[in-house]
NUTOR-322232 format. One line per field, with one value per residue: residue number from 1; residue in three letters; chain; x, y, z of N, C-alpha, C, O in turn. Coordinates in nm, 2 decimals, padded with zeros to 4 digits. Each point is the difference from the previous one (the first is absolute). Layout:
seq = c(NUM|...)
type = c(ALA|...)
mol = c(A|...)
n_X = c(X|...)
n_Y = c(Y|...)
n_Z = c(Z|...)
ca_X = c(X|...)
ca_Y = c(Y|...)
ca_Z = c(Z|...)
c_X = c(X|...)
c_Y = c(Y|...)
c_Z = c(Z|...)
o_X = c(X|...)
o_Y = c(Y|...)
o_Z = c(Z|...)
! end
This chain:
seq = c(1|2|3|4|5|6|7|8|9|10|11|12|13|14|15|16|17|18|19|20|21|22|23|24|25|26|27|28|29|30|31|32|33|34|35|36|37|38|39|40|41|42|43|44|45|46|47|48|49|50|51|52|53|54|55|56|57|58|59|60|61|62|63|64|65|66|67|68|69|70|71|72|73|74|75|76|77|78|79|80|81|82|83|84|85|86|87|88|89|90|91|92|93|94|95|96|97|98|99|100|101|102|103|104|105|106|107|108|109|110|111|112|113|114|115|116|117|118|119|120|121|122|123|124|125|126|127|128|129|130|131|132|133|134|135|136|137|138|139|140|141|142|143|144|145)
type = c(MET|SER|PRO|GLU|THR|TYR|PRO|SER|TRP|LEU|VAL|TRP|ALA|LEU|LEU|SER|ALA|ALA|PHE|ALA|ALA|LEU|THR|ALA|ILE|PHE|ALA|LYS|VAL|GLY|VAL|GLU|ASP|ILE|ASN|SER|ASP|LEU|ALA|THR|LEU|ILE|ARG|THR|VAL|VAL|VAL|LEU|THR|SER|LEU|SER|LEU|ILE|LEU|PHE|VAL|THR|GLY|GLN|PHE|ASN|GLN|THR|GLY|PRO|ILE|SER|THR|LYS|SER|TRP|VAL|PHE|LEU|LEU|LEU|SER|GLY|LEU|GLY|THR|GLY|ALA|SER|TRP|ILE|CYS|TYR|PHE|ARG|ALA|LEU|LYS|LEU|GLY|PRO|ALA|THR|SER|VAL|ALA|GLY|PRO|SER|LEU|SER|VAL|VAL|LEU|VAL|ALA|LEU|PHE|GLY|VAL|VAL|PHE|LEU|GLY|GLU|ARG|PRO|SER|LEU|ASN|GLY|TRP|VAL|GLY|ILE|ALA|LEU|ILE|ALA|ALA|GLY|ALA|VAL|LEU|ILE|ALA|PHE|LYS|ARG)
mol = c(A|A|A|A|A|A|A|A|A|A|A|A|A|A|A|A|A|A|A|A|A|A|A|A|A|A|A|A|A|A|A|A|A|A|A|A|A|A|A|A|A|A|A|A|A|A|A|A|A|A|A|A|A|A|A|A|A|A|A|A|A|A|A|A|A|A|A|A|A|A|A|A|A|A|A|A|A|A|A|A|A|A|A|A|A|A|A|A|A|A|A|A|A|A|A|A|A|A|A|A|A|A|A|A|A|A|A|A|A|A|A|A|A|A|A|A|A|A|A|A|A|A|A|A|A|A|A|A|A|A|A|A|A|A|A|A|A|A|A|A|A|A|A|A|A)
n_X = c(11.05|-00.15|00.12|-00.17|00.03|00.20|-00.04|00.05|-00.11|-00.21|-00.02|00.00|-00.20|-00.14|00.02|-00.10|-00.22|-00.07|00.01|-00.18|-00.18|-00.02|-00.08|-00.22|-00.13|-00.03|-00.15|-00.21|-00.08|-00.09|-00.20|-00.09|00.07|-00.18|00.20|-00.11|00.15|00.11|-00.11|00.01|00.18|00.01|-00.11|00.10|00.15|-00.08|-00.05|00.15|00.08|-00.11|00.00|00.18|00.00|-00.11|00.09|00.15|-00.05|-00.07|00.22|-00.01|00.17|-00.09|00.14|-00.21|00.19|-00.02|00.19|-00.23|00.00|-00.17|00.01|00.12|-00.10|-00.15|00.10|00.06|-00.15|-00.07|00.14|-00.02|-00.17|00.04|00.12|-00.10|-00.12|00.12|00.08|-00.14|-00.03|00.17|-00.01|-00.14|00.06|00.14|-00.11|-00.06|-00.18|00.07|-00.04|00.17|00.18|-00.01|-00.02|-00.19|00.02|00.14|00.15|-00.08|00.04|00.20|00.03|-00.09|00.10|00.17|-00.07|-00.05|00.15|00.10|-00.12|-00.02|00.15|-00.12|00.13|-00.01|-00.22|-00.07|00.00|-00.16|-00.18|-00.01|-00.05|-00.21|-00.11|00.03|-00.12|-00.22|-00.04|00.01|-00.19|-00.18|00.03|-00.06|-00.22|00.19|-00.08)
n_Y = c(12.03|-00.14|00.05|00.09|00.21|00.08|-00.18|-00.07|-00.19|00.06|00.04|-00.17|-00.08|00.12|-00.03|-00.19|00.00|00.10|-00.12|-00.13|00.11|00.06|-00.16|-00.04|00.13|-00.02|-00.16|00.06|00.13|-00.08|-00.08|00.20|00.10|-00.10|-00.08|-00.13|-00.12|00.10|00.01|-00.19|-00.03|00.11|-00.08|-00.17|00.06|00.07|-00.15|-00.11|00.12|00.02|-00.17|-00.02|00.12|-00.06|-00.16|00.07|00.10|-00.15|-00.02|00.06|00.13|00.15|-00.16|00.01|-00.01|-00.21|00.00|00.02|-00.21|-00.05|00.06|-00.13|-00.18|00.01|00.00|-00.19|-00.15|00.04|-00.07|-00.22|-00.05|00.03|-00.14|-00.19|00.01|-00.01|-00.20|-00.15|00.02|-00.07|-00.22|-00.09|00.03|-00.16|-00.19|00.01|00.00|00.20|00.14|-00.01|00.12|00.22|-00.06|00.02|00.04|-00.06|00.16|00.19|00.03|00.08|00.22|00.13|00.03|00.15|00.21|00.04|00.06|00.20|00.16|-00.08|00.12|00.14|00.00|00.22|-00.01|00.10|-00.14|-00.15|00.08|00.02|-00.18|-00.06|00.11|-00.09|-00.18|00.03|00.06|-00.17|-00.13|00.07|-00.02|-00.20|-00.02|-00.01|00.20)
n_Z = c(14.31|00.07|00.19|00.12|-00.08|00.06|-00.13|00.21|00.02|00.07|00.22|00.15|00.02|00.14|00.22|00.09|00.04|00.19|00.19|00.03|00.08|00.22|00.14|-00.01|00.12|00.22|00.05|-00.02|00.16|00.19|-00.06|00.02|00.19|00.10|00.06|-00.15|-00.11|-00.17|-00.20|-00.12|-00.13|-00.20|-00.18|-00.11|-00.14|-00.20|-00.15|-00.13|-00.17|-00.20|-00.14|-00.13|-00.18|-00.18|-00.13|-00.15|-00.19|-00.15|-00.06|-00.22|00.05|00.13|-00.08|-00.05|-00.10|00.10|-00.13|-00.01|00.07|00.14|00.22|00.15|00.08|00.16|00.20|00.09|00.09|00.21|00.16|00.06|00.14|00.22|00.12|00.07|00.19|00.19|00.07|00.09|00.22|00.14|00.04|00.15|00.21|00.07|00.06|00.22|-00.13|00.06|-00.18|-00.14|00.00|-00.01|-00.22|-00.12|00.21|-00.16|00.04|-00.10|-00.22|-00.07|00.03|-00.16|-00.20|-00.01|-00.04|-00.22|-00.16|-00.01|-00.09|-00.20|-00.11|00.13|-00.19|00.07|00.04|00.19|00.18|00.03|00.10|00.22|00.12|00.02|00.17|00.20|00.06|00.06|00.21|00.15|00.01|00.12|00.23|00.08|-00.01|-00.12|-00.03)
ca_X = c(00.00|00.08|00.10|-00.07|-00.08|00.07|00.09|00.14|00.08|-00.03|00.09|00.13|-00.01|00.00|00.14|00.09|-00.03|00.05|00.15|00.04|-00.02|00.12|00.12|00.01|00.04|00.14|00.08|00.00|00.10|00.13|00.06|00.02|00.14|00.09|-00.05|-00.12|00.04|00.06|-00.10|-00.07|00.09|00.00|-00.13|00.00|00.09|-00.07|-00.11|00.07|00.06|-00.11|-00.07|00.09|00.00|-00.13|00.00|00.10|-00.05|-00.12|00.03|-00.07|00.10|-00.02|-00.11|-00.05|00.00|00.07|-00.08|-00.02|00.06|-00.10|00.01|00.13|-00.01|-00.10|00.06|00.10|-00.07|-00.06|00.11|00.04|-00.10|00.01|00.12|-00.03|-00.10|00.06|00.08|-00.09|-00.07|00.09|00.03|-00.12|00.00|00.11|-00.04|-00.14|-00.06|-00.04|-00.15|-00.03|00.07|-00.05|-00.14|-00.07|00.09|-00.04|00.03|-00.12|-00.08|00.07|-00.02|-00.13|-00.01|00.08|-00.07|-00.11|00.06|00.10|-00.04|-00.14|-00.08|-00.12|-00.05|-00.14|-00.04|00.06|00.15|00.03|-00.02|00.12|00.12|-00.02|00.02|00.14|00.07|-00.03|00.07|00.14|00.02|-00.02|00.11|00.13|00.00|-00.04|-00.08)
ca_Y = c(-00.14|-00.04|-00.10|-00.13|-00.02|-00.10|-00.09|00.05|-00.06|00.07|00.12|-00.05|-00.06|00.11|00.06|-00.09|00.02|00.13|-00.01|-00.09|00.08|00.09|-00.09|-00.03|00.12|00.02|-00.11|00.01|00.11|-00.04|-00.11|00.04|00.00|-00.11|-00.14|-00.01|-00.07|00.10|00.09|-00.08|-00.01|00.13|00.01|-00.09|00.06|00.11|-00.06|-00.06|00.10|00.07|-00.08|-00.03|00.13|00.00|-00.09|00.04|00.12|-00.03|-00.10|-00.12|-00.11|-00.09|-00.10|-00.04|-00.15|-00.06|00.00|-00.14|-00.05|00.02|00.15|00.02|-00.07|00.08|00.13|-00.03|-00.02|00.13|00.08|-00.05|00.04|00.15|00.02|-00.04|00.09|00.13|-00.01|00.00|00.13|00.10|-00.03|00.04|00.15|00.04|-00.03|00.04|00.12|-00.01|-00.02|-00.14|-00.08|00.02|00.02|-00.09|-00.10|-00.14|-00.05|00.00|-00.12|-00.12|-00.01|-00.05|-00.14|-00.07|00.01|-00.10|-00.14|-00.03|00.05|-00.03|00.12|-00.01|00.14|00.01|00.02|00.13|-00.01|-00.06|00.09|00.10|-00.08|-00.01|00.13|00.03|-00.08|00.05|00.13|-00.03|-00.05|00.11|00.10|-00.06|-00.03|00.11|-00.04)
ca_Z = c(00.03|00.12|-00.02|00.01|-00.13|-00.09|00.08|-00.01|-00.11|-00.12|-00.01|-00.04|-00.13|-00.09|00.00|-00.07|-00.15|-00.04|-00.01|-00.11|-00.12|-00.01|-00.03|-00.15|-00.07|00.04|-00.05|-00.15|-00.03|00.06|-00.07|-00.14|-00.05|00.06|00.00|00.09|00.12|00.08|00.06|00.10|00.12|00.07|00.07|00.11|00.10|00.06|00.08|00.12|00.09|00.06|00.10|00.11|00.08|00.07|00.11|00.11|00.06|00.07|00.10|-00.03|-00.02|00.11|-00.01|00.14|00.00|-00.12|-00.12|-00.04|-00.12|-00.10|-00.04|-00.08|-00.13|-00.08|-00.03|-00.10|-00.13|-00.03|-00.04|-00.14|-00.09|-00.02|-00.08|-00.14|-00.05|-00.03|-00.12|-00.12|-00.01|-00.06|-00.14|-00.07|-00.01|-00.09|-00.14|-00.04|00.06|00.14|00.01|-00.03|00.10|00.13|00.00|00.09|00.03|00.00|00.13|00.08|-00.04|00.04|00.14|00.03|-00.03|00.09|00.13|00.00|-00.01|00.11|00.13|00.02|00.00|-00.09|-00.03|-00.02|-00.14|-00.04|-00.01|-00.13|-00.11|00.00|-00.05|-00.15|-00.07|00.01|-00.10|-00.13|-00.02|-00.02|-00.13|-00.09|00.00|-00.04|-00.14|-00.09|-00.12)
c_X = c(00.09|00.10|-00.06|-00.07|00.07|00.09|00.15|00.08|-00.03|00.09|00.14|00.00|00.00|00.14|00.09|-00.02|00.06|00.16|00.04|-00.01|00.12|00.12|00.01|00.05|00.15|00.09|00.02|00.11|00.14|00.07|00.03|00.15|00.09|-00.06|-00.11|00.03|00.07|-00.10|-00.08|00.09|00.00|-00.13|00.00|00.09|-00.07|-00.11|00.06|00.05|-00.12|-00.07|00.08|00.00|-00.13|-00.01|00.09|-00.06|-00.12|00.02|-00.07|00.09|-00.01|-00.12|-00.03|00.00|00.07|-00.10|-00.01|00.07|-00.10|00.01|00.13|-00.02|-00.09|00.05|00.11|-00.06|-00.06|00.11|00.05|-00.10|00.00|00.12|-00.03|-00.10|00.07|00.09|-00.08|-00.06|00.10|00.04|-00.12|-00.01|00.11|-00.05|-00.13|-00.04|-00.05|-00.15|-00.03|00.06|-00.06|-00.15|-00.07|00.09|-00.06|00.03|-00.12|-00.08|00.07|-00.01|-00.13|-00.01|00.09|-00.06|-00.11|00.07|00.08|-00.05|-00.15|-00.09|-00.11|-00.05|-00.16|-00.03|00.06|00.15|00.04|-00.02|00.11|00.12|-00.01|00.02|00.15|00.07|-00.03|00.07|00.15|00.02|-00.02|00.11|00.13|00.01|-00.05|-00.08|00.07)
c_Y = c(-00.03|-00.11|-00.14|-00.04|-00.11|-00.08|00.05|-00.06|00.07|00.12|-00.04|-00.05|00.12|00.07|-00.08|00.02|00.14|00.00|-00.09|00.07|00.09|-00.08|-00.03|00.12|00.04|-00.10|00.01|00.10|-00.05|-00.11|00.03|-00.02|-00.10|-00.13|-00.02|-00.08|00.09|00.09|-00.08|00.00|00.14|00.02|-00.08|00.06|00.12|-00.05|-00.06|00.11|00.08|-00.08|-00.03|00.13|00.01|-00.09|00.04|00.12|-00.03|-00.11|-00.14|-00.11|-00.11|-00.09|-00.06|-00.16|-00.06|00.01|-00.15|-00.03|00.03|00.15|00.02|-00.05|00.09|00.14|-00.01|-00.01|00.14|00.10|-00.04|00.04|00.15|00.03|-00.04|00.09|00.13|-00.01|00.00|00.13|00.10|-00.03|00.04|00.15|00.05|-00.01|00.06|00.13|-00.03|-00.03|-00.15|-00.10|00.00|00.04|-00.09|-00.13|-00.14|-00.07|00.00|-00.12|-00.13|-00.01|-00.06|-00.15|-00.09|-00.01|-00.11|-00.14|-00.03|00.04|-00.03|00.12|-00.01|00.14|-00.01|00.01|00.13|-00.01|-00.07|00.09|00.10|-00.07|-00.01|00.13|00.04|-00.08|00.05|00.13|-00.02|-00.04|00.12|00.10|-00.06|-00.01|00.12|-00.06|00.03)
c_Z = c(00.11|-00.04|00.00|-00.13|-00.08|00.09|-00.02|-00.11|-00.13|-00.02|-00.04|-00.14|-00.10|-00.01|-00.08|-00.15|-00.05|-00.01|-00.11|-00.13|-00.02|-00.03|-00.15|-00.08|00.03|-00.06|-00.15|-00.04|00.05|-00.08|-00.15|-00.04|00.07|-00.02|00.10|00.13|00.10|00.07|00.11|00.13|00.07|00.07|00.13|00.12|00.07|00.09|00.13|00.10|00.07|00.10|00.13|00.09|00.07|00.11|00.12|00.08|00.09|00.10|-00.04|-00.04|00.11|-00.02|00.14|00.00|-00.12|-00.12|-00.05|-00.13|-00.12|-00.05|-00.08|-00.14|-00.09|-00.03|-00.10|-00.14|-00.05|-00.06|-00.14|-00.10|-00.03|-00.09|-00.15|-00.06|-00.03|-00.12|-00.13|-00.02|-00.06|-00.14|-00.09|-00.02|-00.09|-00.15|-00.04|00.07|00.14|00.01|-00.03|00.11|00.13|00.00|00.09|00.01|00.00|00.14|00.09|-00.03|00.05|00.15|00.04|-00.03|00.09|00.14|00.01|00.01|00.12|00.14|00.03|00.01|-00.10|-00.02|-00.03|-00.15|-00.05|-00.01|-00.13|-00.12|00.00|-00.05|-00.15|-00.07|00.00|-00.11|-00.14|-00.02|-00.03|-00.15|-00.10|-00.01|-00.06|-00.15|-00.08|-00.11|-00.12)
o_X = c(00.11|-00.02|00.05|-00.04|-00.07|00.06|00.03|00.08|00.09|00.04|00.05|00.10|00.06|00.04|00.09|00.09|00.06|00.05|00.10|00.08|00.06|00.09|00.11|00.08|00.07|00.11|00.10|00.08|00.10|00.12|00.06|00.02|00.12|-00.12|00.01|-00.05|-00.02|00.01|-00.03|-00.05|-00.01|00.00|-00.05|-00.04|00.00|-00.02|-00.05|-00.02|00.01|-00.03|-00.05|00.00|00.00|-00.04|-00.04|00.00|-00.02|-00.10|-00.02|-00.04|00.04|-00.11|00.08|-00.10|00.03|-00.12|00.11|00.02|00.04|00.00|-00.01|00.04|00.04|-00.03|00.02|00.05|00.01|-00.02|00.03|00.04|-00.01|-00.01|00.04|00.02|-00.03|00.00|00.03|-00.02|-00.05|00.02|00.02|-00.03|-00.03|00.03|-00.03|00.06|-00.05|-00.04|-00.10|-00.06|-00.03|-00.05|00.06|00.02|-00.09|-00.05|-00.01|-00.06|-00.07|-00.01|-00.02|-00.05|-00.05|00.01|-00.02|-00.05|-00.02|00.04|-00.05|-00.11|00.01|-00.08|-00.05|00.10|00.05|00.06|00.09|00.07|00.05|00.08|00.10|00.06|00.04|00.09|00.09|00.05|00.05|00.10|00.07|00.03|00.08|00.11|-00.11|00.00|-00.05)
o_Y = c(00.06|-00.07|-00.10|-00.12|-00.08|00.05|00.06|00.07|00.00|00.03|00.06|00.02|-00.01|00.04|00.05|00.01|00.00|00.05|00.03|-00.02|00.01|00.04|00.01|-00.02|00.02|00.03|-00.02|-00.02|00.02|-00.01|-00.08|-00.06|00.01|-00.02|00.05|00.02|-00.01|00.03|00.06|00.01|00.00|00.04|00.04|-00.01|00.01|00.05|00.03|-00.02|00.02|00.05|00.00|-00.01|00.04|00.03|-00.02|00.00|00.06|-00.04|-00.08|-00.11|-00.11|00.04|-00.02|-00.05|00.08|00.00|-00.07|00.08|00.03|00.03|00.07|00.06|00.03|00.06|00.09|00.06|00.03|00.07|00.09|00.04|00.05|00.08|00.08|00.04|00.06|00.09|00.07|00.05|00.08|00.09|00.06|00.05|00.09|00.08|00.01|00.05|-00.11|-00.08|-00.05|-00.09|-00.10|00.04|-00.05|-00.07|-00.03|-00.10|-00.09|-00.06|-00.09|-00.11|-00.08|-00.07|-00.10|-00.10|-00.06|-00.08|-00.11|-00.06|00.03|-00.01|-00.07|00.06|-00.10|00.01|00.01|00.06|00.04|00.00|00.03|00.06|00.02|00.00|00.06|00.05|00.01|00.03|00.07|00.04|00.01|00.05|00.07|00.00|00.05|-00.12|-00.03)
o_Z = c(00.02|-00.10|-00.05|-00.01|-00.06|00.10|-00.11|-00.06|-00.09|-00.11|-00.09|-00.07|-00.11|-00.10|-00.08|-00.08|-00.11|-00.09|-00.06|-00.09|-00.11|-00.08|-00.05|-00.09|-00.10|-00.05|-00.05|-00.09|-00.08|00.00|-00.07|-00.11|-00.02|-00.03|00.11|00.10|00.12|00.12|00.10|00.11|00.13|00.12|00.10|00.11|00.12|00.11|00.11|00.12|00.12|00.11|00.11|00.12|00.12|00.11|00.11|00.12|00.11|00.07|00.09|-00.04|-00.02|00.03|00.07|00.06|-00.10|00.01|-00.01|-00.09|-00.11|-00.12|-00.11|-00.10|-00.11|-00.10|-00.08|-00.10|-00.12|-00.09|-00.08|-00.11|-00.11|-00.10|-00.09|-00.12|-00.11|-00.08|-00.09|-00.11|-00.09|-00.08|-00.10|-00.10|-00.08|-00.08|-00.12|00.09|00.03|00.09|00.05|00.04|00.06|00.11|00.10|-00.09|00.08|00.03|00.09|00.09|00.06|00.05|00.09|00.09|00.04|00.08|00.11|00.08|00.06|00.10|00.11|00.05|-00.10|00.07|-00.04|-00.08|-00.11|-00.09|-00.07|-00.10|-00.11|-00.08|-00.07|-00.11|-00.09|-00.07|-00.09|-00.11|-00.08|-00.06|-00.10|-00.11|-00.06|-00.06|00.02|-00.03|-00.11)
! end
């Protein structure tokens, strides 16, 4: 298969999913013997340090112009959402099995719904079927019989 076969975002999305899966497994083991909030802080420091190093080494700290107020506000809100998500995620991992906590993610379903409501996106029929299947999978995995 040639690189033109798949859009570039798909490669990044698949890598994201693979790293997210590893994150769940590593976090589940790492949070076993410590407070989940401390585990979240350690993870955050590692992410901040790693990304800062990448930006420094690649010269991407140099922004080519001012950052708009809109960008600052929405990136701040995104950061707060990420922090809240990570705190809840690590608590859930501390208390439950990784397969249930990080199984089919309801965040995918919520992103689709929020995308429709707030961004005016319109998933195809196949997209809606996939979203429904993910929701059903998340419910099936989360609840024991």
